[in-house]
Structure formats: structure tokens, C-alpha cells
N, CA, C and O atoms as CSV, one atom per row, in Angstrom:
chain,resi,resn,atom,element,x,y,z
A,1,MET,N,N,93.143,104.373,124.688
A,1,MET,CA,C,93.942,104.529,123.966
A,1,MET,C,C,94.114,102.786,122.731
A,1,MET,O,O,93.815,101.623,123.005
A,2,ALA,N,N,94.804,103.483,121.217
A,2,ALA,CA,C,95.041,102.128,121.061
A,2,ALA,C,C,96.276,102.073,121.056
A,2,ALA,O,O,97.091,102.980,121.228
A,3,THR,N,N,96.516,100.381,120.740
A,3,THR,CA,C,97.820,100.142,121.137
A,3,THR,C,C,98.608,99.829,119.484
A,3,THR,O,O,99.839,99.796,119.472
A,4,ASN,N,N,98.058,99.674,118.526
A,4,ASN,CA,C,98.266,100.376,117.409
A,4,ASN,C,C,97.490,100.845,115.978
A,4,ASN,O,O,96.508,100.379,115.400
A,5,VAL,N,N,98.144,101.676,115.760
A,5,VAL,CA,C,97.061,102.522,114.440
A,5,VAL,C,C,97.408,102.268,113.250
A,5,VAL,O,O,98.607,102.429,113.022
A,6,ILE,N,N,96.765,101.923,112.407
A,6,ILE,CA,C,97.281,102.374,111.320
A,6,ILE,C,C,97.154,103.505,110.260
A,6,ILE,O,O,96.183,103.326,109.525
A,7,GLN,N,N,97.585,104.172,110.097
A,7,GLN,CA,C,97.463,105.573,109.360
A,7,GLN,C,C,96.938,104.909,107.879
A,7,GLN,O,O,97.355,103.796,107.559
A,8,LEU,N,N,95.958,105.688,106.958
A,8,LEU,CA,C,95.572,105.612,105.606
A,8,LEU,C,C,95.368,107.390,105.123
A,8,LEU,O,O,94.424,108.110,105.448
A,9,ASP,N,N,96.401,107.721,104.385
A,9,ASP,CA,C,95.542,108.432,103.170
A,9,ASP,C,C,95.496,108.762,102.355
A,9,ASP,O,O,96.103,109.756,101.956
A,10,LEU,N,N,94.372,107.729,101.416
A,10,LEU,CA,C,93.073,107.905,101.020
A,10,LEU,C,C,93.005,109.279,99.243
A,10,LEU,O,O,92.762,109.140,98.044
A,11,CYS,N,N,93.384,110.426,100.165
A,11,CYS,CA,C,92.969,111.772,99.144
A,11,CYS,C,C,93.435,111.116,98.036
A,11,CYS,O,O,94.355,110.298,98.021
A,12,GLY,N,N,92.652,111.566,96.932
A,12,GLY,CA,C,93.012,111.266,95.268
A,12,GLY,C,C,92.938,110.238,95.089
A,12,GLY,O,O,92.622,110.222,93.899
A,13,LEU,N,N,93.000,109.177,95.426
A,13,LEU,CA,C,92.326,107.434,94.987
A,13,LEU,C,C,91.186,107.922,94.495
A,13,LEU,O,O,90.525,108.823,95.010
A,14,GLU,N,N,90.824,107.076,93.044
A,14,GLU,CA,C,89.885,106.516,92.409
A,14,GLU,C,C,89.179,105.491,93.426
A,14,GLU,O,O,89.727,104.592,94.064
A,15,PRO,N,N,87.623,105.911,93.413
A,15,PRO,CA,C,86.756,104.620,93.769
A,15,PRO,C,C,87.254,103.403,92.903
A,15,PRO,O,O,87.920,103.642,91.895
A,16,PRO,N,N,86.875,101.755,93.356
A,16,PRO,CA,C,87.345,102.150,94.744
A,16,PRO,C,C,88.277,102.314,95.758
A,16,PRO,O,O,88.090,102.659,96.925
A,17,GLU,N,N,89.344,102.017,95.156
A,17,GLU,CA,C,90.700,101.718,96.091
A,17,GLU,C,C,90.519,102.273,97.341
A,17,GLU,O,O,90.821,101.411,98.167
A,18,PRO,N,N,90.113,103.473,97.975
A,18,PRO,CA,C,89.737,103.726,98.754
A,18,PRO,C,C,89.165,102.499,99.631
A,18,PRO,O,O,89.875,102.137,100.568
A,19,MET,N,N,88.186,101.961,99.454
A,19,MET,CA,C,87.409,101.385,100.162
A,19,MET,C,C,87.651,100.146,100.405
A,19,MET,O,O,87.178,99.624,101.414
A,20,GLU,N,N,88.474,99.408,99.477
A,20,GLU,CA,C,89.337,98.662,99.435
A,20,GLU,C,C,90.474,98.568,100.192
A,20,GLU,O,O,90.742,97.447,100.624
A,21,ARG,N,N,91.306,99.601,100.492
A,21,ARG,CA,C,92.190,99.760,100.948
A,21,ARG,C,C,91.506,99.705,103.120
A,21,ARG,O,O,91.792,98.865,103.973
A,22,VAL,N,N,90.598,100.982,103.248
A,22,VAL,CA,C,90.047,100.753,104.391
A,22,VAL,C,C,89.810,98.997,104.987
A,22,VAL,O,O,89.968,98.552,106.124
A,23,LEU,N,N,89.408,98.336,103.795
A,23,LEU,CA,C,88.303,97.121,104.407
A,23,LEU,C,C,89.993,96.092,104.266
A,23,LEU,O,O,90.015,94.971,104.775
A,24,ASP,N,N,90.778,96.433,103.822
A,24,ASP,CA,C,91.525,95.510,104.256
A,24,ASP,C,C,92.650,95.415,105.410
A,24,ASP,O,O,93.332,94.404,105.575
A,25,ALA,N,N,92.759,96.533,106.155
A,25,ALA,CA,C,93.266,97.519,106.823
A,25,ALA,C,C,92.256,97.256,108.352
A,25,ALA,O,O,92.737,97.062,109.468
A,26,LEU,N,N,90.835,97.316,108.032
A,26,LEU,CA,C,89.930,96.420,109.024
A,26,LEU,C,C,90.065,95.276,109.458
A,26,LEU,O,O,90.055,94.924,110.637
A,27,SER,N,N,90.229,94.490,108.301
A,27,SER,CA,C,90.748,92.814,108.627
A,27,SER,C,C,91.799,92.262,108.932
A,27,SER,O,O,91.781,91.050,109.144
A,28,ARG,N,N,93.034,93.018,109.041
A,28,ARG,CA,C,93.789,93.115,110.151
A,28,ARG,C,C,93.856,93.878,111.644
A,28,ARG,O,O,94.815,94.149,112.368
A,29,LEU,N,N,92.009,94.168,111.824
A,29,LEU,CA,C,92.812,95.231,113.313
A,29,LEU,C,C,92.727,94.136,114.923
A,29,LEU,O,O,92.025,93.129,115.020
A,30,GLN,N,N,93.195,94.424,115.488
A,30,GLN,CA,C,92.631,93.293,116.564
A,30,GLN,C,C,92.594,94.210,117.978
A,30,GLN,O,O,93.262,95.192,118.300
A,31,ALA,N,N,91.565,93.499,118.663
A,31,ALA,CA,C,90.825,94.409,119.621
A,31,ALA,C,C,91.895,95.357,120.047
A,31,ALA,O,O,93.060,94.959,120.030
A,32,GLY,N,N,91.478,97.166,120.611
A,32,GLY,CA,C,91.978,97.730,121.123
A,32,GLY,C,C,93.001,98.792,119.886
A,32,GLY,O,O,93.673,99.817,119.996
A,33,ASP,N,N,92.567,97.670,118.518
A,33,ASP,CA,C,93.175,98.638,117.819
A,33,ASP,C,C,93.136,99.955,117.223
A,33,ASP,O,O,93.341,100.762,118.130
A,34,ALA,N,N,93.043,100.281,116.618
A,34,ALA,CA,C,92.657,101.936,115.371
A,34,ALA,C,C,92.607,102.092,113.846
A,34,ALA,O,O,93.274,101.169,113.379
A,35,ILE,N,N,92.146,102.801,112.944
A,35,ILE,CA,C,92.489,102.756,111.788
A,35,ILE,C,C,92.562,104.880,111.795
A,35,ILE,O,O,91.604,105.553,112.176
A,36,ARG,N,N,93.413,105.271,111.472
A,36,ARG,CA,C,93.204,106.648,110.959
A,36,ARG,C,C,93.345,107.168,109.661
A,36,ARG,O,O,94.313,107.447,108.954
A,37,MET,N,N,91.772,107.244,109.498
A,37,MET,CA,C,92.380,107.707,107.774
A,37,MET,C,C,92.021,109.417,107.238
A,37,MET,O,O,91.828,110.567,107.632
A,38,LEU,N,N,92.076,108.879,106.509
A,38,LEU,CA,C,91.979,111.160,106.419
A,38,LEU,C,C,91.783,110.674,104.573
A,38,LEU,O,O,92.461,109.801,104.031
A,39,ILE,N,N,90.359,111.755,103.675
A,39,ILE,CA,C,90.021,110.909,102.887
A,39,ILE,C,C,89.478,112.332,102.598
A,39,ILE,O,O,89.400,113.197,103.470
A,40,ASP,N,N,89.067,112.528,101.153
A,40,ASP,CA,C,89.253,113.657,100.311
A,40,ASP,C,C,87.670,113.470,99.971
A,40,ASP,O,O,87.259,114.308,99.169
A,41,ARG,N,N,86.834,112.653,100.369
A,41,ARG,CA,C,85.012,112.476,100.371
A,41,ARG,C,C,84.789,111.938,101.663
A,41,ARG,O,O,85.576,111.357,102.411
A,42,GLU,N,N,83.237,112.307,101.850
A,42,GLU,CA,C,82.629,111.386,103.921
A,42,GLU,C,C,82.383,110.161,102.741
A,42,GLU,O,O,81.711,110.373,101.733
A,43,PRO,N,N,82.963,108.999,103.000
A,43,PRO,CA,C,82.761,107.713,102.530
A,43,PRO,C,C,81.710,107.033,102.938
A,43,PRO,O,O,81.782,105.804,102.975
A,44,ARG,N,N,80.447,107.756,103.352
A,44,ARG,CA,C,78.324,107.156,103.640
A,44,ARG,C,C,78.899,105.903,103.894
A,44,ARG,O,O,79.063,105.606,105.078
A,45,PRO,N,N,79.370,104.799,102.688
A,45,PRO,CA,C,79.233,103.725,102.646
A,45,PRO,C,C,79.640,103.372,103.337
A,45,PRO,O,O,78.848,102.991,104.199
A,46,LEU,N,N,80.983,103.170,103.626
A,46,LEU,CA,C,81.904,102.604,104.820
A,46,LEU,C,C,80.984,102.323,106.382
A,46,LEU,O,O,81.037,101.431,107.228
A,47,PHE,N,N,80.274,103.401,106.254
A,47,PHE,CA,C,79.915,104.093,107.456
A,47,PHE,C,C,78.912,102.647,108.503
A,47,PHE,O,O,79.010,101.985,109.537
A,48,ARG,N,N,77.716,102.917,106.931
A,48,ARG,CA,C,76.931,101.138,107.196
A,48,ARG,C,C,77.744,100.128,107.337
A,48,ARG,O,O,77.454,99.315,108.214
A,49,ILE,N,N,78.720,99.950,106.688
A,49,ILE,CA,C,79.704,98.549,106.801
A,49,ILE,C,C,80.061,98.767,108.529
A,49,ILE,O,O,79.815,97.926,109.393
A,50,LEU,N,N,80.733,100.195,108.772
A,50,LEU,CA,C,81.275,99.716,109.688
A,50,LEU,C,C,80.112,99.909,111.298
A,50,LEU,O,O,80.505,99.801,112.460
A,51,GLU,N,N,79.144,100.111,110.992
A,51,GLU,CA,C,77.971,100.261,111.993
A,51,GLU,C,C,77.557,99.040,111.624
A,51,GLU,O,O,76.765,99.015,112.566
A,52,GLN,N,N,77.352,97.865,111.034
A,52,GLN,CA,C,76.860,96.622,110.954
A,52,GLN,C,C,77.644,95.432,111.379
A,52,GLN,O,O,77.364,94.275,111.691
A,53,ASN,N,N,79.006,96.321,111.252
A,53,ASN,CA,C,79.799,95.460,112.192
A,53,ASN,C,C,80.892,95.620,113.531
A,53,ASN,O,O,82.001,95.168,113.815
A,54,GLY,N,N,80.060,96.380,114.060
A,54,GLY,CA,C,80.522,96.626,115.692
A,54,GLY,C,C,81.476,97.671,115.668
A,54,GLY,O,O,81.600,97.983,116.853
A,55,PHE,N,N,82.394,98.554,114.829
A,55,PHE,CA,C,82.827,99.587,115.205
A,55,PHE,C,C,82.668,100.656,115.279
A,55,PHE,O,O,81.716,101.208,114.728
A,56,GLU,N,N,83.440,101.201,115.895
A,56,GLU,CA,C,83.126,102.850,116.032
A,56,GLU,C,C,83.783,103.382,115.397
A,56,GLU,O,O,84.929,102.999,115.161
A,57,TYR,N,N,83.289,104.384,114.943
A,57,TYR,CA,C,84.250,105.561,114.520
A,57,TYR,C,C,83.624,107.200,114.449
A,57,TYR,O,O,82.435,107.476,114.609
A,58,THR,N,N,84.749,108.222,114.165
A,58,THR,CA,C,84.520,109.540,114.760
A,58,THR,C,C,84.771,110.008,113.427
A,58,THR,O,O,85.632,109.518,112.696
A,59,VAL,N,N,83.924,111.072,113.076
A,59,VAL,CA,C,84.880,111.617,111.960
A,59,VAL,C,C,84.651,113.801,112.173
A,59,VAL,O,O,83.775,114.500,112.684
A,60,THR,N,N,85.820,114.068,111.537
A,60,THR,CA,C,86.507,114.975,111.801
A,60,THR,C,C,86.533,115.793,110.347
A,60,THR,O,O,87.392,115.761,109.466
A,61,PRO,N,N,85.084,116.656,110.425
A,61,PRO,CA,C,86.071,117.726,108.840
A,61,PRO,C,C,86.622,118.418,108.798
A,61,PRO,O,O,86.435,119.059,109.832
A,62,ARG,N,N,87.606,119.042,108.007
A,62,ARG,CA,C,89.197,120.274,108.278
A,62,ARG,C,C,88.377,120.821,107.830
A,62,ARG,O,O,87.177,120.659,107.611
A,63,GLU,N,N,89.427,121.838,107.626
A,63,GLU,CA,C,89.293,123.267,107.402
A,63,GLU,C,C,89.413,123.532,105.930
A,63,GLU,O,O,88.848,124.519,105.459
A,64,ASP,N,N,90.279,122.523,104.988
A,64,ASP,CA,C,91.110,121.630,103.672
A,64,ASP,C,C,90.068,121.111,103.184
A,64,ASP,O,O,90.021,121.025,101.956
A,65,TYR,N,N,88.687,120.507,104.158
A,65,TYR,CA,C,88.170,120.094,103.088
A,65,TYR,C,C,87.997,119.223,102.971
A,65,TYR,O,O,87.205,118.755,102.152
A,66,LEU,N,N,88.985,118.347,104.112
A,66,LEU,CA,C,89.104,116.846,103.752
A,66,LEU,C,C,88.851,116.459,105.650
A,66,LEU,O,O,88.851,117.188,106.642
A,67,PHE,N,N,88.654,114.933,105.451
A,67,PHE,CA,C,88.033,114.246,106.280
A,67,PHE,C,C,88.794,113.377,106.788
A,67,PHE,O,O,89.439,112.654,106.029
A,68,ASP,N,N,88.882,113.265,107.895
A,68,ASP,CA,C,89.207,112.351,108.901
A,68,ASP,C,C,88.668,111.491,109.959
A,68,ASP,O,O,88.217,111.996,110.987
A,69,ILE,N,N,88.687,110.210,109.770
A,69,ILE,CA,C,88.177,109.452,110.363
A,69,ILE,C,C,88.736,108.280,111.268
A,69,ILE,O,O,89.259,107.368,110.629
A,70,LEU,N,N,88.722,108.178,112.313
A,70,LEU,CA,C,89.509,107.616,113.838
A,70,LEU,C,C,88.107,106.446,113.540
A,70,LEU,O,O,86.902,106.682,113.461
A,71,ILE,N,N,88.991,104.940,113.406
A,71,ILE,CA,C,87.579,103.636,113.423
A,71,ILE,C,C,88.890,102.812,114.769
A,71,ILE,O,O,90.034,102.979,115.191
A,72,ARG,N,N,87.969,102.118,114.905
A,72,ARG,CA,C,87.808,101.914,116.222
A,72,ARG,C,C,87.653,100.370,116.562
A,72,ARG,O,O,86.597,99.883,116.158
A,73,HIS,N,N,88.611,99.419,117.307
A,73,HIS,CA,C,87.874,97.537,117.579
A,73,HIS,C,C,88.013,97.539,118.668
A,73,HIS,O,O,89.111,97.660,119.212
A,74,PHE,N,N,87.143,97.430,119.137
A,74,PHE,CA,C,86.312,96.620,120.550
A,74,PHE,C,C,86.488,95.151,120.938
A,74,PHE,O,O,86.972,94.594,121.923
A,75,SER,N,N,86.029,94.809,120.021
A,75,SER,CA,C,85.574,93.424,120.616
A,75,SER,C,C,86.642,92.161,120.081
A,75,SER,O,O,86.453,90.999,120.439
């Protein structure tokens, strides 16, 4: 279980603000921490960044057409 979870509601924000906010949050993560973000579109460019930098993530599409994304930092 994550010791600290940063909550980000990025719905309705115009690019690049959602990406800027999540990258800022990623820079503050410590080992064992997580980010839970809610967004109204699937952020595919973010997934590549996460994979290239060793973050794990899960994407849960919701019935209201939003995406609930949990990003974890283990190292």
C-alpha cells in the first residue's frame, strides 16, 4: 500500500496542463508513493513516459467515460 497518495483531478483541463501537472507530481514521488489521477481522455503519451522511467500504472475506464489511473513508484 502506498504511504502517500497524490490525488489529481485533471478533467476539463486543456493540454498541456494535465501533462504538466502529472509530471510535476511525478517529480515529487518518493519510493512507495502513488498518484491517483482522474482524467477525461486516455493520456497515451504519458504511458510512454511512465514506462521509460520505471513507473507502474493501472488504467481503469469508468462508466462515466473518465479514466482512473493509479501510478506507483517503487524504486
